[in-house]
N, C-alpha and C positions, 0 to 999 in steps of 0.2 A: 272725507270720502263722498263721492256721489252715491246715490242709492244703489246703482248696479254694482259698483265696486264694493260697497259695504256688504251687499248680499253675498258676493263671492268670498269676501274676507270672513264672514260668519260661517259660510260653508266650510272653508278650510279649517277654521278654528274648531268646528264641531266634529269633523271627520278625520282630519289629519294630525291634529295637535293633541298633546296630552292634557292633563288637568291644569286649570288655571292656577296662578300663584296663590290666590286667596283660598283655594281648597287645601285643607290640611291633610298631610299624609298620616297614616296610622302611626301612633307612637309605639314605643318598645313594648309596653304592657299589652297593648292590643295585638301586636305581632306575636308576642309570647303566648297569649291565649289561643291565637289561631294555630300556632305550631302544636300546642298541647292537644287540640281537638282533631288534628290530622290522624288519619288511619294509614298505617304503613301498607305498602304493596306486598304481595306474596313473594317478591323477588328481592334479593340482597346481593351486594358485591362483597366478597371477602378478599381483603388485600393482605398478602403474605410478605414477609421480610425478604424472601428470596424464592426463586423457582424451585430450589431443592425442598424448601418448606412446603410449597404447594404440592409437589409430587409426593412427598411423604404423607401429607394429609389425604390425598387421593388413595394411596395404598392402604392407609389405616381404615378409611371408609369402606373400601372393598373387603377388607378382612373382617370387619365387624358387621357387615351387612347393612350399613347405612347409619344415619344419625336421626334420633327421635327428638322432636321439638313440639311440645304441647300436644302430644298424641298424633302427630303427623310425621311421616317419613320424608326427610329432606332429600332433594336431588341436587347433585353438584355437577357443574359443567365448566370446562376450561373455556374462558372467554378470549377470543382472538381480537376483538375490537379495541379501539383506543378510547380514552375517556371523552375526548372532544367530539366523538361520533355518536354519543349516547343521547337519545331523546328522552330525557328524564321524565318529562310530563306525560309520557305515554305508558309508564309502568303501572299506573293504577287502573287502567281500563283497556288492556291490550291482550286479553285472553284470546285463544284461537277462535272462539265463538264470536267474540266482539269484533275481531278483525274481519272475519268472514261476513258478518252482517253488514259492516260498513263498506266492505268491498262490493257487495251486491248493490248497496245504495249508490256507490260510485259508478257501477255499471249503468245504472239508470240515469245518472247525471251525464255520463258520456253519451248515452243514447240520445238524450235531449239536446246536447250540444251538436251531435251529428245531424239530427233532424233540423235544428236551427240553421246550420250551415247549408244543408241541402235545399231548404225551402227559401231562405232569405237571400242567399248569395248564388248558389249554383243554379237553381231553377230559372231565375231571370236570364242568366247567361245562356242556358240551354234553349230557352224559348226564343231568344233573339237569333241564335244560330239556326234553329229549326225553321223560323219564318223568313230567313234570308232568301233573297231572290237569286237562285243559282242558274237562271237561264243564260244561255250562250257562254257557259263555262265560267261565269263569275264566281269569285271566292271571297269570303270575308276578309276585310282589310286589316291593317295593323292595329286599329283600335280594338278589334275583337281579340287579337293575340295578347294585347296588353291587359284587356279586361280579364281574359282567362288566367293570365299570370297572377293578377291581383286576387282573383277568386281562390286560386290554389294557395297563395301565400296566407290569405285570411283563414282558410280552412286549416292549414298547418298550425297557425298561431292559436286558433281557437282550441285545437286539440292539445297543443303544448300547455296552455294555461289550465284547461280542464283536467288533464291527466296529472299535472303537478299538484293541483288542489286535491284530487282524489287520493294521490299517494300520501299527502299530508294527513288527510282525513282518516285513512285506514288505521293509523296509530301504530306504525312500526317502531320498535324500540331502538333501532340503529339506523343511521343515515344511509349506510351501504345497502341495507335491505330496501329502504324506501326508494333509492335510486334504481334498483332492479325492477321494482314494481312500476315505476314511471317509464322505464325503458320499454317494458313489454306492452304496457297499456298504450303508449304513444305510437309504437310501431303498428300494433294491430288496428288502432283507431284510424291512423293515416292510410292504412291499407284499405279500409272501408271507403275512404274518400276516393282512392284510386279506382276501386271496383265500380263505384257509382259513376265516375267519369267514363270508364271504359264501356260500361253497359249503355250509358246514354249516348256516347259517341257512336257505338255500333248501330243503334236503332236510328239515330239521325242520319248517319251515312247510308244505311240501308234504304231509308225512305227517299233521300235525295237522289241516290243513284238509280233507284227503280223508276222514279218519276222522269229522270233525264234519259232513260233508256240505255243505261250502261250495259255492255256485253262482256262476256268472258273472252279469253284468248281464242276459243273455238267458235265464237260468234253467238253463243247462247245468251239470251237476255237474263239479267240478274233476277228479274221478277219471276222467271220460270224455274229457278233453282229452288228445290223444296227443302233440302236438309240444311241444318245449321252449319255443320262442318264444311260442306261444299261451299256454302256462301262465305264462310269465314276465311276459307283458303283462296278465294278469288283475289287477284292482284289488286283490284280497285279497293276492296275492303281492307286488305293487308296494308296497303299504302296509307290509307286514311287512319287506321288504328296506330300504325307506326309513327306517323307524324304527330298524332295526339299524345302518344306516350312520350315522345321526345319533348314536346312543348310542356307537358306536365312536369317532366324532370328538370329540364334546363330551359330557361333560367329560373323558373318559378320555384322549384324546390332546392336545386343545387346551389344557387348563387344569390338570388335577391334577398332571402331572409338573412344570410350571413353578411351581406353588404350593409344591411340596415342594422344589424346587431350592435356594432359599436355605438351607433347613435342611440338605440333603444335601451341598451344596458349600461352605458358609461356616460356619454355626454349629456343626454336629456335628463336622466335622474340627477346628475350633479348640478345642472343649471336650476332645475326645479327645487332641489334640496336647498341650494344656496338662497334662492328667492324666498322659500318658506321660512328658513331659519332667520333670514335677515328682516323679515316683516312681521314675525310673530315672536315677541319676547317671551311668551309663555313656553316656547319650545326650548328646552335647556337640557344640560347634562347628557346622559346616554341617548336620549331621543334626538337631540341636536346632532350628535356625532353620527348616529345612524342615518340621518337624512343626507349627510354629505359624504358618507362612506360608499364604497363601491358595492354593487350587488354581489353577494357571495357566489363563488363558482361551485357548480355541482358536477355530477357525472352524467348529465343529460346529453353530452356530446356523443356518447355511445349510441343513444337512440337515433340521433341525427345521421350518424354514419351508417348504421344498419338500415335505416329507411332509404338512404341514398343508394346503397348496394342493391336493395330490393327493387327499386325502380330501374336500376341499371340492367339487371338481368331479364326483366320483363321484355325489353326490346328484342331479345333473342327469338321471340315467337314470330317476329315479322321480318320482312326483307332487309337486307343488309345496308340499304342506302343511308339510314339514320344511325346505324350502330356506332361507327367510328366518331361521328359528331358528338353523340351522347357521352361516350367514354372519354373523349378529349375534354368535354365540358366537366365531367365528373372529376378528372384528374386536376384540372385547373382550379375548380372550386375547392377541392380538398387541400390544395396548396395554400389557398387563401385562408381556409379554416385553421390550418396549422399555424400560419404566420400570425393570425389574429389571436388565437389562444395562447401562443407563446408570449406575445407582447402583453396580453391581458394578464396572464399569470405573473409575469415579472414586474409589471408596472402599475397594475390596478387592483388586483385581488389581494385583500389583506392576508388571508391564510386559507389553506385547504388541507385537509387530512384525508387520505385514502388508507384505511386501516387494513382491509382485507382484499382478497382477489375475487370477491363475490360478484361484483359488477362485471369484471373482465370475463369471468367464467360464463356468466349468463349471456354476455355479448357473443362469446364464441358459440354458445348453444343457439342463439338467435340466427347465426349464420347457417345452421343446418337447413331450415326451410329455404334460405336463399340458394344454397347449393342444390336443394331438391328441385327448385324451379328450373335450374340449368339442365338437370337431367330430363325434366318434363319437356323442356324446349327441344332437347336432342331427340327424344322419342317422336315428338311431333314433326320435326323437320326431316327425320329419316324415313318417315312413312311413305311407302310407294316409291322409294328412290333406289330400289335394287338391293336393299339390306335384309331381305328375307321375309318381310311382312308388308302387307298392304291392307289397312283397315279403313273402312268407310263408315260414316254416320256417327252416332253417339258412342259406340264402343271405343272409338278413338279418344274421345274425351275421358272415358273411364280408364283407358290404358295410361294416358298422360297423368291423370290424377293418381293412379296407383303407383306409377314411377316416382311421383313427388313424395308420397307418403312413405314408401319403402326406403327411399334414400334418407328422408328426414329422420325416420326412426333409427336406421342403422347408424347414421352420422351421430345422432345423440348418444346411442349406446356405446359407440367407439370412444366418444369424448368422455363418457362417464366411467367406463371400465378399462379401456385399453391405454388411453393417453397417460394416465397416472404412472404406468409402468416405465415410461420414458423420462420421468422427472428426476432431477438431480437428488442424490441422497444427502441427508443432513451431514454437515461436517462433524467429524469425530471430536474435534477440539472447538468448543464454543468460546469465542473471545470474550463474551459477556457473561460467562458462567459464574464468575466470582462477584459480579455486581449485585448489590442488594437494592431494596426499595429506596433506602436513604440516598444511595449513590445516584440513582436516576432522578428522584424527586428534588435533589438539590440543584440540578441543572435543567429540569423540565418543569415549568410552572403549572402545566396542565396535568392534573392527576385525578384519580377517582374521587378525591375529597374536594378539591377546589372547583370541580365542574358541577358538583351537586348543590343546587341552590338551597334546598331544604336543610341539608347537612350544615351549610354555612350559617343559616339562620339559627338552627338549634345550638350550634357551637357558641354563638354570641349571646343568645337570649335565654337558653335553658341551661346549658352546661357552664356558662359564664367563663369560658376559656379566656386567658389573657396572655398574649393576644389571641383572638379567635381565628378560626380558619376563614380566610377571605375568599370571596368568590372570584374566579379568574375571568378576566376580560382580555381578549387579544389586544395587545398594545398597552395594557395597564398592569403589566407584570410587576412593576415596581411597588404596587399597592400590597402585594403579598408580604407577610411577615413570618419570621421563623418562630415555631413553637414545636420543638422536637417531641414533646409529650403527646401531642395529638397528630403527629405525622406530617407537620408542615415544615419543610426544610428549605424552601426556595426564598431567596431574597435577591434584589437587583436594584440598580440605580435608574432613575428616570432617564429616558433616552433624550439625546440632544436633538432638537428640531432641525430639519433640513431647510436650507435656504437655496433657492434656485435663481436668485436675483443676479448673481455674478457669473452664472454659467452661460456666457454668450458664445462660447466656442468650445470645440472638443478639447482643445489644449487646456483651457481653464477648468473644464470638467475633470480632466485627468489629474490636474494639479490639486484640485480640492479633494479628490479621492485619496491621493497620496498623503495629503496633510491629515 
């Protein structure tokens, strides 16, 4: 290697690779000692043989007033999540106080990221637009539009990465709850980016139009208008803000990130992973498989869709010239998102489990402020249009804001208390009523036991089970062994590797599937 390549190789080795071959892994006695020194978390999962047994236990606990354990009253809750959605490493330090403290630290990190985007990326663009020569009706060219799109894309990606890191940092015990936190943080953070852009665009447009002597429909100079609401309602200002809203939404937010996503999440990681594994022999085992595997799919798409809807309804504050263009762009972009996610889920993502409706419910709740903006736009557009009211000045802003909050609160309460009345009742005859834990665990490799890494270590090193409870890896189900005494019932054969060398046509592909 030449010196430069050697430096890069050493950097990869230090930051991306695991321990070198000469470094010895801890032996069984050391791991046993580590397990004995561990302190258990205050939470535990109780696995019953059947749902009837669980329900009977709940009834007994209610009748006896609870269960005492070492001087403490135990609390029992029915868990709706699935084993592979549990974040086991967060059970030791995820009390409400701990999560709240880390959430406030996360707010600070998000604030720093927003400031970084505003100063490093958005401020230079705003300065270039503000200092542009608008004499004789000149307008910024295509390079400015492209620069603006890239600034928006970078801002959204910075928020995506920061909010994802904060959601991991908070320490939620289940992936569904973590996805809810990410969805709310990402939507609110990107809304800040939109507000920064709208405010900056307003003041830039105001300064340029006043210097060029723009006039209203009635011949009054824009510089002579004193109130904010009157100036905001002038056609020149409305047109400028509408165009900026459209440019912010399409293609910067609606399309470009999702066109780049296949490259960023599938192709580039695969190419880099292959190169890393092929050039570093110390990368082996699970680490090597992880580098060439697809990035896991999460529920972050909910946040993308909610943000797109939020940007879509903001255009209703402005004249209708850009409205149909924006919504056509929104529809086309969502068609691409659906096609991409459909193909990615079937062809790329190893596995995904959505255990509860938690993310979906909160996504519905996040649509409450979106609909509230629609009502606020309606109140603004109907003002002084013969609908019984004509409000001038800042009171109009207050009325529009009040309409937004009233609708948002009523929408949320209806979703919380009224919508459940329209749900389908549970079927009287449960087809799975007679199934027990053994029946399910014999066909499902992922259980509350096989997903708990510490339990698997204790099974092997402390309890000396033979065979022990093996840890479950997706795609390595054949490694699990049956031991009915400890609740391990699953066994399977190693899967046959697929070969795509002979699939040169659709006919040969179908023939191979039939075989």
